N, C-alpha and C positions, 0 to 999 in steps of 0.2 A: 762576617768574614773580614779579614784585614784589608786595608787599602792597597792600591797599586802604587808602588814607589817609582817615581820618574826621576832619573838622574840627569840634570841639565835643564837650564831655564832659557834656552834659546827658542827660536820660533817653533821648532819641531816639538820640543818637550812641552812648551806652553800649549800648543795646539792639541797635542795628545791629551793633556790634562783636561782641557775644555771639552774635547770630544767624549771622553769617558764620563765626565760630570754630567753632560747632557743625557747620558744613558744611565744615570743614577749610580755611578761607580765612584766611591771616594778615592782620592789620590793624595799623595804627598810628593811635592816637587822639591828636590834637593838642589838648591841654587848656591853654588860656591861663591857667588858675588854678593853685592850689597842689596840686591833687589831692584835695581834700575840699571839701564844701559847708557853708556856714555854716548852722547850725540856725535855721530861721525857722518858728515855729508858725503864722503867718498865711499862709504860702506852701504851699498844699496842692493836690492834684489829685484828681479823681474819675475812676476807671477803670471802663469798662463791662466786662461779663463776658468778652468776647473779648480785650480788651487786658490785663486782669488775668491771664487764662489764659496769654497769651503770656509775660508776665514770670515767672509761676510755672514755666512749662515751661523757660525759659532759666536760671533761678536755683535751682530746687528749693526755693524758700522759699514757704510758704503765706502769702499777703499778709494774710489775715484775722487773722494773729497779730501784724501790725505796724500795719495800718490797721483800719477799721471797715466791715463790710458793713452796710448800712442794714437795720434791722428793718422799716422802713416809710417811707412818704412821706405827708405831709399838706399839703394846699393850703387856705389860709384866705383869705377875702376879707372885710375888716372883722372881724365876729365869726362869720361863717358858714363852716363847713367845706364846701368845695366838692368835695373829693375826698380819699379815704383809700385807700392801697394798703398791704397788709401782705404782705411777701415770705415765701413758704413754700418756696422752692426750685424752684417750677415755672416761674419766669420769671427773666430776667436780673436780678441784684442789683447795683446800683452799689456800689463800694468807695471809701472816702474815706481818703486817706493823705497824710501830710506829704511834700513833695517831697524834702526832704533824707533822709528815711528810704528813699524809693524809690531815689534815686541811691546811697545807701549800700549797699543790697542788690545793686544792679548792679555797683558797684565791688568789692564783696567777691567776687562771682562771677568777675569779670574778673581779680582778683588770682591766682586759681587756674588761669587759662587761659594755656597756654604759647604760643598763637598770637597773642596780643594784647599790644602794647606801648603803654603810656600815657605820652606825653611831656608832663610838666607844665611850666608856665611857658613855653609855646610858643605865641606869637601869630603867626598867619599874616599875611604881608604880600605874598606874590607866588605866582603859579601860572603854570607854563609847560607847555603841552601839546605832545606829539609824537605821531606815528602809533603809536609803541610804548609810550607811557606818559605819566605826569604827574610833574612836579617841583614840589614846594612848598617855599617858603622861610619859615622862622620867625625872628623876632627875639626878643631877650630874653637872659637869662643862658645859655640853652642854644640860642641861635640857630644854625640849620644848614639844610642842604638835605635834603629827604626825597624819595626816589624811590618812586613807586607805579604800579600798573597802572591804577587808577581813583581818583577822589577824590570824596567825598560831603560836602557842606556841611550840617552839622547845627548851625550856629553862630548860630541865633536870629534875631530880627527885624531886627537890624542886620548881617546876614550879610556878612562880608568876602568870602566865596566868591562870593556873588551879585553884589556890586559889582565884583569883579575880572573877572567874566565879562560885565559890562555887561548884566545882566538886569533889566528893569523890574519894579517891584513895586507896581502900581497898586491903589487901593482907597479905603476910607473910614477916616478917623482919628477916634478917640474916639467910637465908636458908642455905648458905654456907659461909665459910670464908677461904681465902687463903693468906698465906705469899708469897710475890712476890720478886724476885730479877732478875735484868738484869746484866749479866756479860759477859765479853769477855774471852773465853776459847776454848779449843779444846775438843769436845766430840766424841765418837766413831761413830756417825752417821752424814753423810754429808747432811745437809738440810732436814733431816727426823725428823718429830715430834715424840715424845715418850710419852706414858702414862704408868707409872710404878706403879702398885698397890701392896701394901703390900711388899715393898722392903725388902730383907732378913736382912739388917742391922737394921731394925726396925720391929721386928717380933711380937710384942704383944702390947696390950693397944690401947686406942682410938687414939693415935698419930701415929699409924702405917700408916694409911691413904694412900695417893697416891701422886705422883709427876708428873707434866706435864712439858715437855721441848719442846719449840718451837723455831725454828731458825729465826734469823734476819740477815740482811746484815752485812758484815765485821766481821764475826766470833762471833757475839753477840747472846746470847741465853736468852730467858725469861724462868725462872723456877718458877713454882707455887707449893706450898705445901698445901694440904688440911689440915686445922686445925680442931682440935676436937671442938665440940659444946661448947659454952660459950663465955666469953668476956675476956679471959686471955690475958694479954699484951704480944705482940710480941716484945721482947727486941732485941737490936742489937746483943747481945751475943747469943741468941737463934737462930737468923737467920744465923749468921756466922757458928754456929755449924751445922745447917741443910745443908748449902752450902758445907762445908768441907766433912761431912760424905756422902753426896750424890755424889759429884764428886769422892771421894775415892771409893765408892761402884761401880760406873760405870767404873772406871779406873783400878779396880782389887786390890785396897788396899791402893794406894798412891794418895794423893790429887794432881792433876796436877796444874800447874800455872793458875791463873785466875786474872782478873781485875774486881772488883766490880764497876758497873756504877750507879746503882740506886736500891732502895728498896721500898717496900710499903706493904700495906695490902688491899686486894680486898675483899669486902663484897658483897655478892649476895642477893638481895631482889627480891621477886616475888609480883608484884602489877599490878593492871589493873584499869584504870580510868573508872568510871561508864558511862561517856559520853565522846565522842571525838569531839562533835560539840555542840556549844551553839550559834545558829543563825549564825552570821558572824565570829565567833571565832572557831578555830579548835586546836586540840592537835596532836602532832606527836613526835615520838621517846620516850625518857625516860620520857617526860612529860605525855605520855599516857600509858606507860607500862614499867615495869621492869622485866627482866628475865635474865638468864645466868647460871643456875645450870647445872651440868652434861656436861660441855663442850660446851654448846650453847652460842651464842653471841647476845646480845640485839641490837647491832648496825645494824646487818643485817636487823632486822625487822624495825628499824627506817628508814633505807634507802628505804626499800620497802614502808613504809608509804609515804615518799616524792615522790616516783615514782607514787604511786597510786593517790595521791592528786593533783599533779602538773597538769596533763592533764585535770582533772575535773575543777579545778579553772581556767585554761587557757580557756577552752571552755566557761565557764560562763562569764569570763571577756570580751571575744570577742563577745559573742552572746547574752548576757543577762541572767536574772535569770533562774535557773533551779534547783529547790529544790530537786527533786528526784535524780538527778545526784550527788549533793553535799551530800545528805543523804547516798548515797551508799558508801561513804568513810568509815564512821563508821561501816556500816553493813558488809562490806567486811573485812576490816583490823582488827577490834576488834574480829570478829569471828575466824580469823586465829590465832591471838596471844592468845586468850583464849584457843583454842584447844592445842596450844603448852604448855601453862602453866599447863593445866590439865594433859597432858602427862608427864611432868616433875614431877608434884606433885604425880602422881601415881607411878612413877619409884623411887622416892627418898626413900621411906621406904624400898624397896627391896635392894637398893644399899648402903644405909647409915644406915641400921637398926642394924648393928652389927651381932654377932654370931647367936645363936639359931639354930633351926632345918634347916633353909635355908642354912646354911653353909655346911650341910651334904647331901643336895639333889643332886643326880648325875646330872651333866650338869649345875648346877645353876651358877657357875662361868663363864661359856661360855655365858650363857644368859645375865648375868650382863655385860660382855664385849661387847656384841652386842649392848646393850642399850647405853653404854658409847661411843662406836664407832659411833653410829648414831648421838649423840650430837656433838662430836668433828669433824666429817667429813661432817656434814650437810646432813644427811640421815634420812629416816624414820619419825615417828611422832615427834621426838625430834628436828630434824634438817633440814629436807627438806623444800624448799619453799612451802608455803601453796597455795592451789587452792581455787578459789572463786566459789565453786560448787553450793552454794545456794544464789548466788548474785542476788539482785533485778534488776540488769542489764541483767540478762540472758533472752534470748528470750524464748517464749513458744515453744511447740512442732512444729517442722517444717517438712513438708512433705518430703523435699529433704535432710534432715540431714543424714549424713553417719558417721560411726565411724572411727577415726584415733587413733594412739597411744597416742596422747595428749587428755585427757578428757576436755570437755568444762569447762572453768574457770581456767585451769592450764596454766602455762607459756609455750610458744611454744618452740620447739627445734630450736636452731640456725643453719639454713641451708644457703647455698649459693643461692642467688637469683639474677635475672636480673632486674635492675631498669628500669624506663621508658625511660631513656636516653641511654639504652643499656649497661651500665656498670655492672660488676659483683661486688656485695657487700654481706656482711653478713646480714641476716634478722635483727639481733639485731641493726645493724647500722642505720636502718630506724625507730627505735622506738623513742619515746619522742619528736616527731615533731608536735603533736597535731592532726595528721591525723590517721584515720583508715587504716589498711593495708588489701588489698585483694590479696591473693596469689593463683595463678593458678598453679597446679601441671601438668607440661607438659614435659614428658620424651623426650629427644632428642633435645630440644631447645638450650641447652648449646653449641652445635657445630655449630649453625647457627647464622648469624648476625640477629639482631632484625628486620631489615627491611624486612627479608624474612618470618618471621612468625607473625609479629605484626598485619598483616591484613588478616591472613589466619585462616581457621577453625572457632573455637568458639571465637577467640579473639575480633572481632568487636562487637559481642553481649555482651561479658563480659565488654568491655570498655564502651559501652553505659550504661549498668546496673550500673557500678561504677560511671559514671558521674551523674547518676540520684539519687545517695544516698543522705540522708538528711544532711550529714556532709561531709566535705572534706575527700577524701580517695585516697590512692596511690595504683596503680595496679602493682604488682610484679609477676614474674614468677620463679618457681623453678623446677629443673629437677626431684626432688624427695623429699619426706617428710615421716618420719617413719609412716608406717601403712596406707598411703594414696594411693589410686589408681589413675591412669591417669585421668585428667580432674576434680579432686577434687578441690574445691574452698574453701580456708580458709579465714575466717574473723577474724582479729586480732586487739585487742585494742591498743591504743598508748603506753600502759605500757607492751605490750608483752603477754597478756593473751588471750587465744583462746575464741572467742565468739561462733563460730560454724564452722562445716565443711559440705559443701554441695556437692552433687553428680552432677557436671556439672553446667551449667549456669542456674540459677533459679532466675530471677530478683525480683519476689515478695518475695521469702524467704530471699534473700540477703537484700532487702530493710527493711523488718520487723526486721531482726536480727540487722542491723545497727542502726535502730531507737531505738530498745531496749537497745543496747550497750551504747547509750548516754542518757539513762534515759527516753526515749519516747519523744513525742513532747515537745518543750520548752514551758514555761508558756504563752508567748505572742502568740505563734502559736496555742497552745491548746485553749486559750481564743478566738482567731479569728475563729478557727474551730467551737467552741461551738456557737459563735454568728451567724456564717453562717448556722449551723444546726437549730438554733432557728428561724432564718428568714425563712428558707425553710419550717419548720413545721408550722410557722404562715401563710405563703403563702398557704400551702396545706390546712390548716384549712379554710382559707378564700375562697379558690376555692371550697371546699366541701360544704360550706354554701351558695354559690351563687345560685340564682334561674336558 
C-alpha cells in the first residue's frame, strides 16, 4: 500500500509522521523549506502535560531538558497578587519551549526512522484523488509527482491543501495582537510565569493592557504585551520603551541589564475549517483551526489532532477501508476545537470590553482572573483537553458499565501499570502503538511477581476475552485507578481516551465496546456478514417454500 503523504513539516506534520511510523505506516513529508528551522527566540510554544508526554513518547527526549517546566504561576492586577500557583507535580505543569528546539527534536527522531522520507524544497501545487489513492504534485528544484494512500494537510493557516480542496475557513481576524520580545535578563521570579494586568506604570487608556512573562532556559524570558485594537505599527522605539518601562516597573524603578535577542508581533485569529476530511484528504493543526486568545495555545490542539488521526489511519492502512473510523476524526476533533473557540469568543467581551458597569461589579476582576488562568494553565473550558463525549465511536449502553473518575471519552489518568512481560511502566508509555489497552484494576498485585497472579482469579477469563477482541489489544494491570473499584476493567483507545469501564470480566460487553471503538465492523467484514445473512435468509425462504 502507498505511504501517507503529509504536507507541511511544522510540529504537527512531523509529530504525525512519527506517530504513523511508530505504528509501521510509511510516510512522505513534503517540506517546502530547506529541512531545518531558523532559530527564533521569540517564537515559542507552551505545551500542556498530555501534549508534552506525546512528544516525549515519540522522541525519547525529556523536554524539561530543552524547555522549562514552570515552577509556578502568578497573576497580578495593578499591584495586587490575584492568584499564585506553585507546581509540586500533583497537577499538570505547562512546559515552555522554543519552537525551533521542538521541531529540531522531532527532525532528529525522524532522521532515524526508516519509514519516513522528508522531501525538502517541495512545494505542493496540485492534488488528484482516485478511489484507490491520492497523487500530489510538487514544484521547485525537486518537483515531481507523489503517490499516496491518504494525504494530510499540516501546512498552516494559508494551507494549500485546504484551498485545493475548496474548503471554507470562516472565523474572526485579529482577535488579539501582541508585541513580543525575547530577552536575557534577571527577573524577580525564578522559572515562574507571570500575567500582569493593568500594571501601575500604565494606568489608563486602551494601551494599559496586560503583560505576560514566560521563562525559557539560560535566563531567557519571552514577554508579550497585549496591544490595543487596530493596526498601529509596532516600531522598534515603541517596543524598546515597553521593555524598559516593564523591567523598571518590576525591578522597583531602575531598568536592570538585559540582552534583547528577538522581537515580533503575534496576531491571534480564530478560524475553523468547515470540513476536516475530503475523501482521502485530511486537515490538521493550523490548516484546520486557528485559536490562541486569552492564553490558550493552538499547537496543543494541533498535536491532539495528530494523535487522534494517527491510530485511525494506521488501522485503516493495515486492515483496509473503514469509513466510519476515518469520519470520526472530524466528528471528534472539530467538536472539541469548536467548543473551545465558542468559550473564548464568549469570554472575550467580558475580558476585553473595557470599562463600563462591569468594572464596578464586586468580584468581577477575580472572575476575569479565573478565566485567564484557565487559558494560561490549560484548565476549564478555555484550556483543558477536550473529551469525546459524543463520539461516534462510543459504545451504546452496556449492562456492565460502571462509573470511574474519568468519564467515557476523556483522556485517562496516567497510572503505573504492569505490562504483559511483568515490567512496571506508565500507562501513557503504552499508548500510540495501534493497540487497544485493557486495564484490570487489581489491588495488591504490585507486590507479587506476575507469574503468581497472571493465572489466578479472573485473569485467565480476562486474558481469553482480550484475545477474542476484534482488534489487537494489550492487557495491563494497575493496582489502582481514580474512582475505580477492585476488578474494574478499563478499555482505552490507542490515543489514551477511555472507551468504557466495566465491573468485572464481561466478555460480551468488552467485545461490543472494542468493536465500537474502532468504528464497528470494517467494510469488508460488514459486507461479508451481510452476504452471509442474505444467504441464510435465502436458504430459510427456500426451506419454508419446500413441500
